[in-house]
C-alpha positions as CSV (number, residue, x, y, z in Angstrom):
1,M,-1.3,22.8,0.0
2,R,-1.3,24.2,-3.6
3,A,-2.0,21.8,-6.4
4,D,1.1,23.1,-8.3
5,D,3.4,22.7,-5.2
6,P,6.7,21.3,-6.4
7,D,6.8,18.8,-3.6
8,L,3.7,17.1,-5.0
9,I,3.6,14.1,-7.1
10,E,0.7,12.0,-8.7
11,V,1.1,8.5,-7.4
12,E,0.3,6.2,-10.1
13,G,-0.1,2.2,-10.2
14,P,2.7,-0.3,-9.8
15,P,5.7,0.0,-11.9
16,S,5.7,-2.6,-14.6
17,L,8.4,-5.2,-14.9
18,E,9.3,-5.5,-18.5
19,R,11.5,-8.4,-18.1
20,P,11.2,-11.8,-16.4
21,P,12.0,-11.6,-12.7
22,D,14.7,-14.1,-12.7
23,L,16.6,-12.4,-15.5
24,V,16.4,-9.0,-13.7
25,I,17.6,-10.7,-10.5
26,E,20.5,-12.5,-12.2
27,A,21.5,-9.2,-14.1
28,L,21.4,-6.8,-11.1
29,T,22.5,-8.9,-8.1
30,P,26.2,-8.6,-8.9
31,V,26.0,-4.6,-9.0
32,V,24.5,-4.2,-5.5
33,T,26.3,-4.7,-2.2
34,A,25.6,-7.8,0.0
35,E,24.1,-5.5,2.5
36,R,21.5,-4.1,0.1
37,L,20.6,-7.5,-1.2
38,Q,20.1,-8.7,2.3
39,R,17.8,-5.7,3.0
40,I,15.9,-6.3,0.0
41,S,15.5,-10.1,1.0
42,D,14.2,-9.2,4.5
43,V,11.8,-6.5,3.3
44,V,10.1,-9.0,0.7
45,R,9.9,-11.7,3.2
46,A,8.1,-9.6,5.7
47,R,5.7,-8.4,3.1
48,T,2.0,-9.2,2.9
49,D,-1.0,-9.0,0.7
50,D,-3.2,-10.8,3.4
51,L,-3.9,-7.2,4.8
52,V,-4.4,-4.2,2.5
53,L,-5.7,-0.7,2.8
54,V,-8.2,1.0,0.7
55,L,-8.4,4.8,0.5
56,D,-11.7,6.2,-0.6
57,R,-11.0,9.6,-2.1
58,I,-8.4,10.8,0.3
59,S,-7.8,14.5,-0.7
60,D,-4.9,15.7,1.5
61,P,-1.5,14.8,0.1
62,H,0.3,14.9,3.4
63,N,-2.5,12.3,4.7
64,A,-1.9,10.2,1.6
65,S,1.9,10.3,2.0
66,A,1.8,9.4,5.8
67,V,-0.5,6.4,5.0
68,L,1.9,5.1,2.4
69,R,5.0,5.6,4.7
70,S,3.1,3.5,7.4
71,A,2.1,0.9,5.0
72,D,5.7,0.4,3.9
73,A,6.7,0.4,7.6
74,F,4.1,-2.3,8.6
75,G,4.9,-4.6,5.6
76,L,1.7,-3.9,3.5
77,Q,2.6,-4.3,-0.1
78,T,-0.7,-3.0,-1.8
79,V,-2.8,-0.1,-1.3
80,H,-5.9,0.3,-3.3
81,V,-7.0,4.0,-4.0
82,I,-10.3,5.3,-5.4
83,V,-9.3,8.5,-6.9
84,G,-11.1,11.6,-5.9
85,E,-11.6,15.0,-7.9
86,R,-8.0,16.0,-7.2
87,G,-6.3,12.8,-8.1
88,F,-4.2,10.9,-5.7
89,K,-1.2,13.0,-4.9
90,A,1.6,12.5,-2.4
91,S,4.2,14.9,-0.8
92,R,7.9,13.9,-1.4
93,G,9.0,15.2,1.9
94,V,6.4,13.2,3.9
95,S,6.3,9.9,1.9
96,K,10.1,9.7,1.7
97,G,9.6,7.7,-1.6
98,T,7.9,4.8,-0.1
99,Q,5.4,4.9,-3.1
100,R,8.1,3.4,-5.1
101,W,8.3,0.4,-3.0
102,L,4.4,-0.4,-2.9
103,D,1.5,-1.4,-5.5
104,V,-0.6,1.3,-5.4
105,I,-3.7,0.4,-7.5
106,R,-6.1,3.1,-8.7
107,Y,-9.9,2.9,-9.3
108,Q,-12.3,5.5,-10.6
109,S,-15.2,4.0,-8.5
110,A,-15.9,2.1,-5.2
111,E,-17.8,-0.5,-7.2
112,A,-14.8,-1.3,-9.4
113,C,-12.6,-1.5,-6.4
114,V,-14.9,-3.7,-4.4
115,K,-15.5,-6.1,-7.3
116,R,-11.6,-6.7,-7.6
117,L,-11.2,-7.1,-3.8
118,K,-14.0,-9.6,-3.5
119,Q,-12.9,-11.6,-6.5
120,D,-9.5,-11.9,-4.7
121,G,-11.2,-13.3,-1.7
122,Y,-11.1,-10.1,0.8
123,S,-13.5,-9.1,3.3
124,L,-13.8,-5.2,3.4
125,Y,-14.5,-3.4,6.6
126,V,-14.8,0.4,6.8
127,A,-13.9,2.7,9.4
128,A,-16.7,3.9,11.2
129,M,-17.2,6.0,14.6
130,G,-19.4,3.8,17.1
131,S,-19.0,0.6,15.3
132,D,-19.3,-2.4,17.6
133,T,-16.6,-4.2,15.8
134,K,-13.1,-3.5,17.1
135,L,-9.8,-3.9,15.4
136,E,-9.0,-6.8,17.8
137,D,-12.2,-8.6,16.5
138,L,-10.8,-8.7,13.0
139,R,-7.4,-10.3,13.9
140,G,-8.7,-13.7,12.8
141,T,-10.1,-12.5,9.6
142,G,-8.2,-14.1,6.6
143,R,-7.7,-11.7,3.6
144,L,-8.8,-8.3,4.9
145,A,-9.1,-4.9,3.4
146,L,-9.5,-1.8,5.7
147,V,-11.3,1.2,4.2
148,L,-10.5,4.7,5.1
149,G,-12.6,7.6,3.9
150,N,-12.3,11.1,2.9
151,E,-10.9,13.5,5.6
152,H,-14.2,15.5,5.7
153,R,-16.9,13.2,4.1
154,G,-15.9,9.8,5.2
155,V,-16.4,6.9,2.9
156,S,-18.8,7.2,0.2
157,Q,-22.4,6.0,0.3
158,E,-21.5,3.4,-2.5
159,M,-18.5,2.0,-0.5
160,A,-20.5,1.7,2.7
161,T,-23.2,-0.2,0.9
162,L,-20.8,-2.7,-0.7
163,A,-18.6,-3.4,2.3
164,D,-19.1,-6.3,4.5
165,G,-18.9,-4.5,7.8
166,T,-17.3,-1.6,9.9
167,F,-14.7,-1.3,12.7
168,S,-13.8,1.5,15.1
169,I,-10.8,2.2,17.1
170,P,-11.5,2.6,20.8
171,M,-11.0,6.1,22.2
172,R,-11.2,7.3,25.9
173,G,-10.8,11.0,25.6
174,F,-13.3,13.9,24.4
175,V,-12.2,13.8,20.7
176,E,-14.4,11.5,18.7
177,S,-12.1,10.8,15.7
178,L,-8.7,10.6,14.5
179,N,-6.7,11.9,11.5
180,V,-7.0,9.3,8.8
181,S,-3.1,8.7,8.6
182,V,-3.0,8.0,12.4
183,A,-6.1,5.8,12.2
184,A,-4.5,3.7,9.4
185,A,-1.3,3.5,11.3
186,I,-3.0,2.2,14.4
187,A,-5.0,-0.2,12.4
188,M,-2.0,-1.5,10.6
189,Q,0.0,-1.9,13.8
190,T,-2.8,-3.8,15.4
191,L,-3.5,-6.2,12.7
192,T,0.1,-7.0,11.9
193,R,1.1,-7.6,15.3
194,G,2.6,-11.1,15.5
195,G,2.8,-11.3,11.6
196,R,0.5,-11.9,8.7
197,R,0.8,-14.7,6.0
198,G,3.8,-13.8,3.5
199,L,3.6,-13.5,-0.2
200,P,3.9,-16.6,-2.5
201,P,7.3,-17.4,-3.9
202,A,6.6,-16.0,-7.4
203,R,5.2,-12.8,-6.1
204,Q,8.4,-12.5,-4.0
205,R,10.7,-13.0,-6.9
206,E,8.6,-10.2,-8.6
207,L,9.3,-7.8,-5.7
208,V,12.8,-8.6,-5.4
209,A,13.2,-7.9,-9.1
210,R,11.4,-4.7,-8.9
211,F,13.2,-3.6,-5.7
212,L,16.7,-4.2,-7.4
213,M,15.4,-2.1,-10.4
214,N,14.7,0.8,-7.9
215,S,18.0,0.2,-6.2
216,V,20.5,0.3,-9.2
217,R,21.1,3.4,-11.2
218,N,20.6,2.8,-14.9
219,A,19.3,-0.4,-14.2
220,D,17.7,-0.9,-17.8
221,Q,21.2,-0.2,-19.2
222,V,22.8,-2.8,-16.8
223,I,20.3,-5.5,-18.0
224,E,20.7,-4.7,-21.6
225,Q,24.6,-5.0,-21.3
226,F,24.0,-8.5,-19.3
227,C,21.8,-9.7,-22.0
228,G,24.3,-8.6,-24.7
229,N,26.9,-10.6,-23.0
230,D,25.1,-13.9,-23.1
């Protein structure tokens, strides 16, 4: 896929919320349908930061897009990305806009990523062929970060050294590896089965506000008008 393909977008970090969440919610709730508001509420209640993904220099925009789409589908809110030489691009056609609903946090090095995750209490496990640790073995782990590497080179040596361990996905055929987006989907499905710990109330309110901003055309103008009427 050409770097200048108009279908590609550079995926940046989480969108900022410039006003207090409660104000945004109060201003925008009246202009969305009851069905949309319920959908947002249901999605937010199902979200988790107990399980996150780390993408270590993923280069194929189709793979990146498929991973983001699966993360949204399985209720993961946060994807940490160590940016490679070509940036971190997604395909609009594949991602279906799911990057708008996720926190995509970018780093320039594995060290910076690992430092933040460990400060936040995560254990990091790297996908690796032949690992004795299977996905099922990680189901009882608390805050868990799953690391998936570049399509050709795998994870960096820096990441492999800093991580807490490795995991593998059992395979019974002749093939020895899976496409990174397929591996990510299998891992998320396995580790979210039965549910994960939800988000704290303040984090949920933040997401409701952000999702309303994404759902309302000219949301900033609506909020300005609401504030002007107070």
